[in-house]
PDB file of N, CA, C and O in Angstrom:
ATOM      1  N   MET A   1     -44.015  -1.181   0.741  1.00  0.00           N
ATOM      2  CA  MET A   1     -42.750  -0.439   0.764  1.00  0.00           C
ATOM      3  C   MET A   1     -42.672   0.309  -0.603  1.00  0.00           C
ATOM      4  O   MET A   1     -43.272  -0.063  -1.612  1.00  0.00           O
ATOM      5  N   ASP A   2     -41.861   1.411  -0.521  1.00  0.00           N
ATOM      6  CA  ASP A   2     -41.615   2.098  -1.739  1.00  0.00           C
ATOM      7  C   ASP A   2     -40.183   1.890  -2.202  1.00  0.00           C
ATOM      8  O   ASP A   2     -39.366   1.340  -1.462  1.00  0.00           O
ATOM      9  N   MET A   3     -39.879   2.310  -3.378  1.00  0.00           N
ATOM     10  CA  MET A   3     -38.542   2.108  -4.009  1.00  0.00           C
ATOM     11  C   MET A   3     -37.528   2.777  -3.111  1.00  0.00           C
ATOM     12  O   MET A   3     -36.517   2.141  -2.811  1.00  0.00           O
ATOM     13  N   GLN A   4     -37.692   3.901  -2.693  1.00  0.00           N
ATOM     14  CA  GLN A   4     -36.661   4.747  -1.903  1.00  0.00           C
ATOM     15  C   GLN A   4     -36.324   3.942  -0.664  1.00  0.00           C
ATOM     16  O   GLN A   4     -35.133   3.809  -0.385  1.00  0.00           O
ATOM     17  N   ARG A   5     -37.227   3.406   0.088  1.00  0.00           N
ATOM     18  CA  ARG A   5     -36.988   2.568   1.285  1.00  0.00           C
ATOM     19  C   ARG A   5     -36.185   1.322   0.843  1.00  0.00           C
ATOM     20  O   ARG A   5     -35.182   0.976   1.466  1.00  0.00           O
ATOM     21  N   ALA A   6     -36.620   0.683  -0.194  1.00  0.00           N
ATOM     22  CA  ALA A   6     -35.915  -0.544  -0.610  1.00  0.00           C
ATOM     23  C   ALA A   6     -34.454  -0.274  -0.964  1.00  0.00           C
ATOM     24  O   ALA A   6     -33.598  -1.117  -0.695  1.00  0.00           O
ATOM     25  N   ARG A   7     -34.151   0.861  -1.551  1.00  0.00           N
ATOM     26  CA  ARG A   7     -32.855   1.279  -1.911  1.00  0.00           C
ATOM     27  C   ARG A   7     -32.036   1.525  -0.631  1.00  0.00           C
ATOM     28  O   ARG A   7     -30.869   1.136  -0.584  1.00  0.00           O
ATOM     29  N   GLN A   8     -32.564   2.110   0.328  1.00  0.00           N
ATOM     30  CA  GLN A   8     -31.864   2.339   1.645  1.00  0.00           C
ATOM     31  C   GLN A   8     -31.658   1.039   2.320  1.00  0.00           C
ATOM     32  O   GLN A   8     -30.583   0.866   2.894  1.00  0.00           O
ATOM     33  N   ILE A   9     -32.548   0.105   2.325  1.00  0.00           N
ATOM     34  CA  ILE A   9     -32.273  -1.143   2.932  1.00  0.00           C
ATOM     35  C   ILE A   9     -31.248  -1.952   2.226  1.00  0.00           C
ATOM     36  O   ILE A   9     -30.466  -2.630   2.892  1.00  0.00           O
ATOM     37  N   LEU A  10     -31.189  -1.936   0.922  1.00  0.00           N
ATOM     38  CA  LEU A  10     -30.214  -2.659   0.074  1.00  0.00           C
ATOM     39  C   LEU A  10     -28.806  -2.127   0.428  1.00  0.00           C
ATOM     40  O   LEU A  10     -27.851  -2.894   0.547  1.00  0.00           O
ATOM     41  N   SER A  11     -28.713  -0.859   0.582  1.00  0.00           N
ATOM     42  CA  SER A  11     -27.304  -0.185   0.892  1.00  0.00           C
ATOM     43  C   SER A  11     -27.068  -0.137   2.380  1.00  0.00           C
ATOM     44  O   SER A  11     -25.965   0.290   2.720  1.00  0.00           O
ATOM     45  N   ALA A  12     -27.914  -0.503   3.334  1.00  0.00           N
ATOM     46  CA  ALA A  12     -27.667  -0.398   4.731  1.00  0.00           C
ATOM     47  C   ALA A  12     -26.601  -1.267   5.217  1.00  0.00           C
ATOM     48  O   ALA A  12     -26.391  -2.351   4.672  1.00  0.00           O
ATOM     49  N   ASP A  13     -25.860  -0.824   6.290  1.00  0.00           N
ATOM     50  CA  ASP A  13     -24.837  -1.642   6.882  1.00  0.00           C
ATOM     51  C   ASP A  13     -25.444  -2.785   7.832  1.00  0.00           C
ATOM     52  O   ASP A  13     -24.961  -3.911   7.955  1.00  0.00           O
ATOM     53  N   GLU A  14     -26.545  -2.316   8.460  1.00  0.00           N
ATOM     54  CA  GLU A  14     -27.237  -3.271   9.359  1.00  0.00           C
ATOM     55  C   GLU A  14     -28.206  -4.065   8.668  1.00  0.00           C
ATOM     56  O   GLU A  14     -28.635  -3.710   7.570  1.00  0.00           O
ATOM     57  N   THR A  15     -28.604  -5.181   9.270  1.00  0.00           N
ATOM     58  CA  THR A  15     -29.636  -6.138   8.636  1.00  0.00           C
ATOM     59  C   THR A  15     -30.973  -5.613   8.973  1.00  0.00           C
ATOM     60  O   THR A  15     -31.249  -5.291  10.129  1.00  0.00           O
ATOM     61  N   VAL A  16     -31.839  -5.514   7.966  1.00  0.00           N
ATOM     62  CA  VAL A  16     -33.207  -5.078   8.117  1.00  0.00           C
ATOM     63  C   VAL A  16     -34.058  -6.181   7.733  1.00  0.00           C
ATOM     64  O   VAL A  16     -33.851  -6.720   6.646  1.00  0.00           O
ATOM     65  N   THR A  17     -35.052  -6.612   8.537  1.00  0.00           N
ATOM     66  CA  THR A  17     -35.910  -7.605   8.225  1.00  0.00           C
ATOM     67  C   THR A  17     -37.074  -7.191   7.280  1.00  0.00           C
ATOM     68  O   THR A  17     -37.858  -6.284   7.561  1.00  0.00           O
ATOM     69  N   VAL A  18     -37.125  -7.913   6.161  1.00  0.00           N
ATOM     70  CA  VAL A  18     -38.081  -7.604   5.060  1.00  0.00           C
ATOM     71  C   VAL A  18     -38.892  -8.773   4.779  1.00  0.00           C
ATOM     72  O   VAL A  18     -38.289  -9.836   4.632  1.00  0.00           O
ATOM     73  N   LEU A  19     -40.192  -8.758   4.678  1.00  0.00           N
ATOM     74  CA  LEU A  19     -41.039  -9.870   4.464  1.00  0.00           C
ATOM     75  C   LEU A  19     -41.655  -9.699   3.006  1.00  0.00           C
ATOM     76  O   LEU A  19     -42.004  -8.597   2.582  1.00  0.00           O
ATOM     77  N   HIS A  20     -41.756 -10.830   2.303  1.00  0.00           N
ATOM     78  CA  HIS A  20     -42.640 -10.934   1.102  1.00  0.00           C
ATOM     79  C   HIS A  20     -43.606 -12.148   1.284  1.00  0.00           C
ATOM     80  O   HIS A  20     -43.186 -13.290   1.474  1.00  0.00           O
ATOM     81  N   ASN A  21     -44.969 -11.812   1.211  1.00  0.00           N
ATOM     82  CA  ASN A  21     -45.923 -12.882   1.627  1.00  0.00           C
ATOM     83  C   ASN A  21     -45.701 -13.578   2.825  1.00  0.00           C
ATOM     84  O   ASN A  21     -45.901 -14.788   2.936  1.00  0.00           O
ATOM     85  N   GLY A  22     -45.221 -12.722   3.883  1.00  0.00           N
ATOM     86  CA  GLY A  22     -45.051 -13.347   5.189  1.00  0.00           C
ATOM     87  C   GLY A  22     -43.705 -14.063   5.496  1.00  0.00           C
ATOM     88  O   GLY A  22     -43.465 -14.498   6.622  1.00  0.00           O
ATOM     89  N   SER A  23     -42.831 -14.172   4.455  1.00  0.00           N
ATOM     90  CA  SER A  23     -41.604 -14.898   4.502  1.00  0.00           C
ATOM     91  C   SER A  23     -40.431 -13.873   4.403  1.00  0.00           C
ATOM     92  O   SER A  23     -40.463 -12.945   3.596  1.00  0.00           O
ATOM     93  N   PRO A  24     -39.393 -14.085   5.265  1.00  0.00           N
ATOM     94  CA  PRO A  24     -38.318 -13.210   5.331  1.00  0.00           C
ATOM     95  C   PRO A  24     -37.428 -13.383   4.072  1.00  0.00           C
ATOM     96  O   PRO A  24     -37.100 -14.507   3.692  1.00  0.00           O
ATOM     97  N   ILE A  25     -37.025 -12.201   3.403  1.00  0.00           N
ATOM     98  CA  ILE A  25     -36.274 -12.207   2.168  1.00  0.00           C
ATOM     99  C   ILE A  25     -35.047 -11.313   2.188  1.00  0.00           C
ATOM    100  O   ILE A  25     -34.940 -10.411   3.020  1.00  0.00           O
ATOM    101  N   TRP A  26     -34.130 -11.560   1.280  1.00  0.00           N
ATOM    102  CA  TRP A  26     -33.011 -10.616   0.984  1.00  0.00           C
ATOM    103  C   TRP A  26     -33.418  -9.912  -0.311  1.00  0.00           C
ATOM    104  O   TRP A  26     -33.923 -10.517  -1.257  1.00  0.00           O
ATOM    105  N   ILE A  27     -33.189  -8.698  -0.302  1.00  0.00           N
ATOM    106  CA  ILE A  27     -33.254  -7.807  -1.530  1.00  0.00           C
ATOM    107  C   ILE A  27     -31.915  -7.902  -2.258  1.00  0.00           C
ATOM    108  O   ILE A  27     -30.870  -7.571  -1.697  1.00  0.00           O
ATOM    109  N   LYS A  28     -31.955  -8.353  -3.499  1.00  0.00           N
ATOM    110  CA  LYS A  28     -30.732  -8.607  -4.283  1.00  0.00           C
ATOM    111  C   LYS A  28     -30.486  -7.385  -5.273  1.00  0.00           C
ATOM    112  O   LYS A  28     -29.343  -6.978  -5.476  1.00  0.00           O
ATOM    113  N   SER A  29     -31.486  -6.872  -5.820  1.00  0.00           N
ATOM    114  CA  SER A  29     -31.346  -5.762  -6.817  1.00  0.00           C
ATOM    115  C   SER A  29     -32.757  -5.053  -6.961  1.00  0.00           C
ATOM    116  O   SER A  29     -33.820  -5.585  -6.642  1.00  0.00           O
ATOM    117  N   LEU A  30     -32.623  -3.820  -7.468  1.00  0.00           N
ATOM    118  CA  LEU A  30     -33.828  -2.989  -7.765  1.00  0.00           C
ATOM    119  C   LEU A  30     -34.040  -2.705  -9.181  1.00  0.00           C
ATOM    120  O   LEU A  30     -33.067  -2.673  -9.935  1.00  0.00           O
ATOM    121  N   SER A  31     -35.215  -2.497  -9.608  1.00  0.00           N
ATOM    122  CA  SER A  31     -35.584  -2.033 -10.930  1.00  0.00           C
ATOM    123  C   SER A  31     -36.585  -0.907 -10.915  1.00  0.00           C
ATOM    124  O   SER A  31     -37.794  -1.134 -10.938  1.00  0.00           O
ATOM    125  N   SER A  32     -36.069   0.326 -10.876  1.00  0.00           N
ATOM    126  CA  SER A  32     -36.857   1.484 -10.702  1.00  0.00           C
ATOM    127  C   SER A  32     -37.781   1.591 -11.861  1.00  0.00           C
ATOM    128  O   SER A  32     -38.926   2.000 -11.669  1.00  0.00           O
ATOM    129  N   LYS A  33     -37.384   1.262 -13.027  1.00  0.00           N
ATOM    130  CA  LYS A  33     -38.125   1.271 -14.268  1.00  0.00           C
ATOM    131  C   LYS A  33     -39.449   0.519 -14.145  1.00  0.00           C
ATOM    132  O   LYS A  33     -40.476   1.019 -14.604  1.00  0.00           O
ATOM    133  N   ASN A  34     -39.451  -0.647 -13.549  1.00  0.00           N
ATOM    134  CA  ASN A  34     -40.539  -1.445 -13.395  1.00  0.00           C
ATOM    135  C   ASN A  34     -41.214  -1.525 -11.935  1.00  0.00           C
ATOM    136  O   ASN A  34     -42.189  -2.233 -11.681  1.00  0.00           O
ATOM    137  N   ASN A  35     -40.576  -0.728 -11.052  1.00  0.00           N
ATOM    138  CA  ASN A  35     -40.927  -0.772  -9.614  1.00  0.00           C
ATOM    139  C   ASN A  35     -40.957  -2.184  -9.018  1.00  0.00           C
ATOM    140  O   ASN A  35     -41.890  -2.589  -8.325  1.00  0.00           O
ATOM    141  N   THR A  36     -39.880  -2.900  -9.333  1.00  0.00           N
ATOM    142  CA  THR A  36     -39.811  -4.265  -8.864  1.00  0.00           C
ATOM    143  C   THR A  36     -38.532  -4.485  -8.187  1.00  0.00           C
ATOM    144  O   THR A  36     -37.656  -3.631  -8.321  1.00  0.00           O
ATOM    145  N   VAL A  37     -38.315  -5.553  -7.459  1.00  0.00           N
ATOM    146  CA  VAL A  37     -37.119  -5.939  -6.839  1.00  0.00           C
ATOM    147  C   VAL A  37     -36.821  -7.324  -7.036  1.00  0.00           C
ATOM    148  O   VAL A  37     -37.773  -8.096  -7.152  1.00  0.00           O
ATOM    149  N   MET A  38     -35.530  -7.807  -7.099  1.00  0.00           N
ATOM    150  CA  MET A  38     -35.152  -9.127  -7.137  1.00  0.00           C
ATOM    151  C   MET A  38     -34.862  -9.618  -5.778  1.00  0.00           C
ATOM    152  O   MET A  38     -34.023  -9.050  -5.078  1.00  0.00           O
ATOM    153  N   VAL A  39     -35.560 -10.711  -5.352  1.00  0.00           N
ATOM    154  CA  VAL A  39     -35.431 -11.135  -3.828  1.00  0.00           C
ATOM    155  C   VAL A  39     -35.215 -12.735  -3.872  1.00  0.00           C
ATOM    156  O   VAL A  39     -35.522 -13.447  -4.829  1.00  0.00           O
ATOM    157  N   TRP A  40     -34.691 -13.125  -2.789  1.00  0.00           N
ATOM    158  CA  TRP A  40     -34.617 -14.514  -2.472  1.00  0.00           C
ATOM    159  C   TRP A  40     -34.838 -14.799  -1.062  1.00  0.00           C
ATOM    160  O   TRP A  40     -34.536 -13.951  -0.222  1.00  0.00           O
ATOM    161  N   PRO A  41     -35.387 -16.031  -0.698  1.00  0.00           N
ATOM    162  CA  PRO A  41     -35.756 -16.335   0.604  1.00  0.00           C
ATOM    163  C   PRO A  41     -34.449 -16.414   1.568  1.00  0.00           C
ATOM    164  O   PRO A  41     -33.379 -16.862   1.158  1.00  0.00           O
ATOM    165  N   ILE A  42     -34.624 -15.984   2.750  1.00  0.00           N
ATOM    166  CA  ILE A  42     -33.500 -16.151   3.713  1.00  0.00           C
ATOM    167  C   ILE A  42     -33.362 -17.538   4.168  1.00  0.00           C
ATOM    168  O   ILE A  42     -32.250 -18.064   4.225  1.00  0.00           O
ATOM    169  N   GLU A  43     -34.483 -18.184   4.509  1.00  0.00           N
ATOM    170  CA  GLU A  43     -34.492 -19.430   5.172  1.00  0.00           C
ATOM    171  C   GLU A  43     -34.445 -20.687   4.238  1.00  0.00           C
ATOM    172  O   GLU A  43     -34.604 -21.838   4.646  1.00  0.00           O
ATOM    173  N   ASP A  44     -34.222 -20.354   3.007  1.00  0.00           N
ATOM    174  CA  ASP A  44     -34.317 -21.323   1.918  1.00  0.00           C
ATOM    175  C   ASP A  44     -33.348 -21.002   0.865  1.00  0.00           C
ATOM    176  O   ASP A  44     -32.980 -19.837   0.712  1.00  0.00           O
ATOM    177  N   THR A  45     -32.901 -21.974   0.116  1.00  0.00           N
ATOM    178  CA  THR A  45     -32.044 -21.651  -1.073  1.00  0.00           C
ATOM    179  C   THR A  45     -32.763 -21.568  -2.301  1.00  0.00           C
ATOM    180  O   THR A  45     -32.250 -21.867  -3.379  1.00  0.00           O
ATOM    181  N   GLY A  46     -33.992 -21.151  -2.162  1.00  0.00           N
ATOM    182  CA  GLY A  46     -34.925 -20.964  -3.305  1.00  0.00           C
ATOM    183  C   GLY A  46     -34.371 -20.037  -4.378  1.00  0.00           C
ATOM    184  O   GLY A  46     -33.311 -19.422  -4.255  1.00  0.00           O
ATOM    185  N   GLU A  47     -35.137 -19.986  -5.395  1.00  0.00           N
ATOM    186  CA  GLU A  47     -34.632 -19.285  -6.595  1.00  0.00           C
ATOM    187  C   GLU A  47     -34.972 -17.698  -6.287  1.00  0.00           C
ATOM    188  O   GLU A  47     -35.856 -17.316  -5.520  1.00  0.00           O
ATOM    189  N   VAL A  48     -34.106 -16.880  -7.026  1.00  0.00           N
ATOM    190  CA  VAL A  48     -34.426 -15.489  -7.039  1.00  0.00           C
ATOM    191  C   VAL A  48     -35.642 -15.204  -7.840  1.00  0.00           C
ATOM    192  O   VAL A  48     -35.826 -15.731  -8.937  1.00  0.00           O
ATOM    193  N   ARG A  49     -36.576 -14.264  -7.224  1.00  0.00           N
ATOM    194  CA  ARG A  49     -37.803 -13.930  -7.945  1.00  0.00           C
ATOM    195  C   ARG A  49     -37.833 -12.420  -8.039  1.00  0.00           C
ATOM    196  O   ARG A  49     -37.212 -11.687  -7.268  1.00  0.00           O
ATOM    197  N   GLU A  50     -38.594 -12.005  -9.033  1.00  0.00           N
ATOM    198  CA  GLU A  50     -38.827 -10.563  -9.176  1.00  0.00           C
ATOM    199  C   GLU A  50     -40.288 -10.329  -8.797  1.00  0.00           C
ATOM    200  O   GLU A  50     -41.221 -10.985  -9.261  1.00  0.00           O
ATOM    201  N   VAL A  51     -40.406  -9.316  -7.894  1.00  0.00           N
ATOM    202  CA  VAL A  51     -41.646  -9.006  -7.233  1.00  0.00           C
ATOM    203  C   VAL A  51     -41.840  -7.548  -7.160  1.00  0.00           C
ATOM    204  O   VAL A  51     -40.865  -6.806  -7.044  1.00  0.00           O
ATOM    205  N   PRO A  52     -43.100  -7.073  -7.225  1.00  0.00           N
ATOM    206  CA  PRO A  52     -43.423  -5.663  -6.954  1.00  0.00           C
ATOM    207  C   PRO A  52     -42.886  -5.138  -5.691  1.00  0.00           C
ATOM    208  O   PRO A  52     -43.053  -5.816  -4.677  1.00  0.00           O
ATOM    209  N   VAL A  53     -42.251  -3.997  -5.620  1.00  0.00           N
ATOM    210  CA  VAL A  53     -41.686  -3.455  -4.349  1.00  0.00           C
ATOM    211  C   VAL A  53     -42.811  -3.182  -3.491  1.00  0.00           C
ATOM    212  O   VAL A  53     -42.609  -3.273  -2.281  1.00  0.00           O
ATOM    213  N   ALA A  54     -44.001  -2.853  -3.913  1.00  0.00           N
ATOM    214  CA  ALA A  54     -45.111  -2.568  -3.003  1.00  0.00           C
ATOM    215  C   ALA A  54     -45.483  -3.830  -2.188  1.00  0.00           C
ATOM    216  O   ALA A  54     -46.067  -3.686  -1.114  1.00  0.00           O
ATOM    217  N   GLU A  55     -45.158  -5.104  -2.670  1.00  0.00           N
ATOM    218  CA  GLU A  55     -45.430  -6.199  -1.873  1.00  0.00           C
ATOM    219  C   GLU A  55     -44.547  -6.513  -0.689  1.00  0.00           C
ATOM    220  O   GLU A  55     -44.807  -7.432   0.088  1.00  0.00           O
ATOM    221  N   LEU A  56     -43.481  -5.712  -0.573  1.00  0.00           N
ATOM    222  CA  LEU A  56     -42.542  -5.891   0.541  1.00  0.00           C
ATOM    223  C   LEU A  56     -43.004  -5.137   1.793  1.00  0.00           C
ATOM    224  O   LEU A  56     -43.606  -4.064   1.760  1.00  0.00           O
ATOM    225  N   VAL A  57     -42.656  -5.818   2.913  1.00  0.00           N
ATOM    226  CA  VAL A  57     -43.134  -5.164   4.302  1.00  0.00           C
ATOM    227  C   VAL A  57     -41.857  -5.244   5.111  1.00  0.00           C
ATOM    228  O   VAL A  57     -41.204  -6.280   5.236  1.00  0.00           O
ATOM    229  N   GLU A  58     -41.552  -4.087   5.645  1.00  0.00           N
ATOM    230  CA  GLU A  58     -40.363  -3.936   6.639  1.00  0.00           C
ATOM    231  C   GLU A  58     -40.843  -4.280   8.009  1.00  0.00           C
ATOM    232  O   GLU A  58     -41.903  -3.819   8.433  1.00  0.00           O
ATOM    233  N   VAL A  59     -40.100  -5.065   8.699  1.00  0.00           N
ATOM    234  CA  VAL A  59     -40.505  -5.486  10.160  1.00  0.00           C
ATOM    235  C   VAL A  59     -39.681  -4.514  11.011  1.00  0.00           C
ATOM    236  O   VAL A  59     -38.455  -4.411  10.981  1.00  0.00           O
ATOM    237  N   GLN A  60     -40.524  -3.825  11.769  1.00  0.00           N
ATOM    238  CA  GLN A  60     -39.916  -2.865  12.718  1.00  0.00           C
ATOM    239  C   GLN A  60     -39.493  -3.458  14.112  1.00  0.00           C
ATOM    240  O   GLN A  60     -38.979  -2.731  14.963  1.00  0.00           O
TER     241      GLN A  60
END
């Protein structure tokens, strides 16, 4: 995924399914400077992680 699409998903009114390493996540915030996003797992109350935006996959 690229930063522009991550930004669109973050501001979208509808829910968009996004995966990181095969697990569904929520995008919490973006860092254009580092090309990273802060994410947390949907199905778990796990901790927020910073990951490269390129590792995110949108499920169509």
